[in-house]
C-alpha positions in Angstrom: -61.2 -144.6 85.5 -63.9 -145.7 83.1 -64.3 -145.7 79.4 -63.1 -142.8 77.3 -64.6 -141.6 74.0 -61.7 -140.8 71.6 -61.3 -139.5 68.0 -58.5 -138.8 65.6 -59.2 -135.1 65.6 -61.5 -132.5 67.2 -65.1 -133.4 67.0 -68.4 -131.6 67.7 -71.3 -133.3 69.3 -73.3 -133.6 66.1 -70.4 -135.6 64.5 -70.5 -138.1 67.3 -74.3 -138.3 67.2 -74.2 -139.0 63.4 -71.4 -141.6 63.8 -70.3 -144.2 63.2 -68.9 -144.8 66.7 -67.0 -148.0 67.7 -68.0 -149.5 71.0 -66.4 -152.5 72.9 -69.6 -154.5 73.1 -73.3 -154.2 73.4 -73.6 -155.5 76.9 -70.8 -153.5 78.5 -70.7 -150.6 81.0 -68.9 -148.7 78.3 -71.9 -148.9 76.0 -74.3 -148.1 78.8 -72.3 -145.0 79.8 -72.0 -143.9 76.1 -75.8 -144.2 75.8 -76.3 -142.0 78.9 -74.2 -139.2 77.5 -74.9 -139.6 73.8 -78.4 -141.1 73.7 -79.1 -140.0 70.2 -76.1 -141.6 68.5 -77.4 -143.0 65.2 -74.6 -145.4 64.1 -73.0 -147.6 66.7 -70.7 -150.5 65.7 -69.5 -153.1 68.2 -65.9 -154.3 68.0 -63.3 -156.1 70.1 -62.0 -153.5 72.6 -58.5 -154.1 71.3 -59.5 -153.0 67.7 -61.0 -149.6 68.6 -57.9 -147.5 68.7 -56.9 -148.7 65.2 -60.4 -148.0 63.8 -60.3 -144.5 65.1 -56.7 -143.8 64.0 -57.6 -145.1 60.4 -60.7 -142.8 60.4 -63.0 -145.9 59.8 -65.2 -144.4 62.6 -65.8 -140.9 63.8 -65.0 -141.9 67.4 -64.6 -144.9 69.6 -65.0 -145.8 73.2 -61.9 -147.3 74.7 -61.5 -149.4 77.9 -58.8 -151.2 79.8 -55.2 -150.4 79.0 -56.1 -148.4 76.0 -56.9 -145.5 78.2 -53.1 -145.3 78.9 -52.0 -145.6 75.2 -54.3 -143.5 73.0 -52.5 -140.2 73.4 -49.1 -141.7 72.3 -50.9 -142.7 69.1 -52.0 -139.2 68.4 -55.6 -139.7 69.3 -57.7 -137.2 71.3 -60.1 -137.5 74.2 -63.6 -136.3 73.4 -65.3 -137.3 76.7 -64.1 -139.2 79.7 -67.3 -141.1 80.3 -66.1 -142.3 83.7 -65.3 -138.8 84.8 -68.7 -137.6 83.5 -70.4 -140.4 85.6 -68.4 -139.6 88.7 -69.0 -135.8 88.4 -72.7 -136.3 87.9 -73.3 -139.0 90.5 -70.5 -138.6 93.0 -70.1 -142.3 93.0 -67.5 -144.7 91.5 -68.3 -146.3 88.2 -69.6 -149.9 88.6 -67.3 -151.7 86.2 -67.8 -155.4 85.9 -68.6 -157.8 88.7 -68.5 -161.4 89.8 -71.8 -162.9 90.7 -72.9 -166.2 92.1 -76.4 -167.7 91.9 -78.0 -167.8 95.3 -78.9 -171.5 94.7 -75.2 -172.4 95.1 -75.8 -171.9 98.8 -74.2 -169.6 101.4 -71.3 -172.0 102.2 -70.1 -172.2 98.6 -70.7 -168.5 97.9 -68.7 -167.6 101.1 -65.9 -169.9 100.0 -65.8 -168.4 96.5 -65.8 -164.8 97.9 -63.0 -165.7 100.3 -60.9 -167.3 97.5 -61.4 -164.3 95.2 -60.4 -161.9 98.0 -57.3 -164.0 98.8 -56.3 -164.0 95.1 -56.6 -160.2 94.9 -54.6 -159.7 98.0 -51.9 -162.1 96.9 -51.6 -160.4 93.5 -51.4 -157.0 95.2 -48.7 -158.2 97.6 -46.7 -160.2 94.9 -47.0 -158.1 91.7 -43.9 -159.5 90.1 -45.0 -163.1 90.6 -48.2 -162.5 88.6 -46.8 -160.4 85.8 -46.1 -163.3 83.5 -49.7 -164.5 83.8 -51.0 -160.9 83.2 -48.6 -160.5 80.2 -50.3 -163.5 78.6 -53.6 -161.7 78.4 -52.6 -158.0 78.1 -53.1 -156.2 74.9 -50.4 -153.7 75.7 -47.1 -155.4 76.6 -45.5 -152.3 78.2 -45.1 -153.3 81.9 -45.7 -149.7 83.1 -49.0 -149.7 81.2 -50.0 -153.0 82.7 -49.2 -151.9 86.2 -51.1 -148.6 85.7 -54.0 -150.6 84.5 -53.9 -152.9 87.5 -53.4 -150.0 90.0 -56.4 -148.2 88.6 -58.9 -151.1 88.4 -57.9 -153.3 91.3 -58.8 -151.0 94.1 -60.6 -151.0 97.5 -63.9 -151.7 95.7 -62.5 -155.0 94.3 -62.3 -156.2 97.9 -65.5 -154.7 99.3 -68.1 -152.6 97.5 -68.9 -150.7 100.7 -71.8 -148.3 100.9 -70.5 -146.0 98.1 -70.1 -149.0 95.7 -73.6 -150.3 96.5 -75.0 -146.8 95.9 -73.2 -146.7 92.5 -74.7 -150.1 91.5 -78.2 -149.0 92.6 -77.9 -145.7 90.7 -76.7 -147.5 87.5 -79.5 -150.0 87.8 -82.0 -147.1 88.1 -80.6 -145.2 85.1 -80.9 -148.2 82.8 -84.5 -148.9 83.6 
């Protein structure tokens, strides 16, 4: 369910390494995973995630790493998967991909942190139980307006780990932290 490296045609590893490759941001899990599997890439360019499919389709880059709803739309645009970076992570580590997070400074105090955690949990549960009521809000921010794509995106990323990391989720975060050091 993580980032996917795509191209406009078949690519060999050397082409990816020589680049240029479009990435959705320097401080993203997508960039970190790309670095794990293509550490020798010579030319990386950082772009808005919503621009990467176009750059790849127009051959302005050799490949690009897509995230969010683009993982559901690239094939319809004639683009090809080179590497599913999320699948590679999960195959290698047997843990989920730690994508994003909400953090609170400890100096906010346990009461406020507990309240924030409870409100976030309630919000996720409400959205899950009332998907039609939140679709208009989601549509405001979605890059892809097709409702089935938006729902696929939500179903994939708002999962049990959104409510509680659990042991497997904490293991994944610790492993990622270890790999970036």
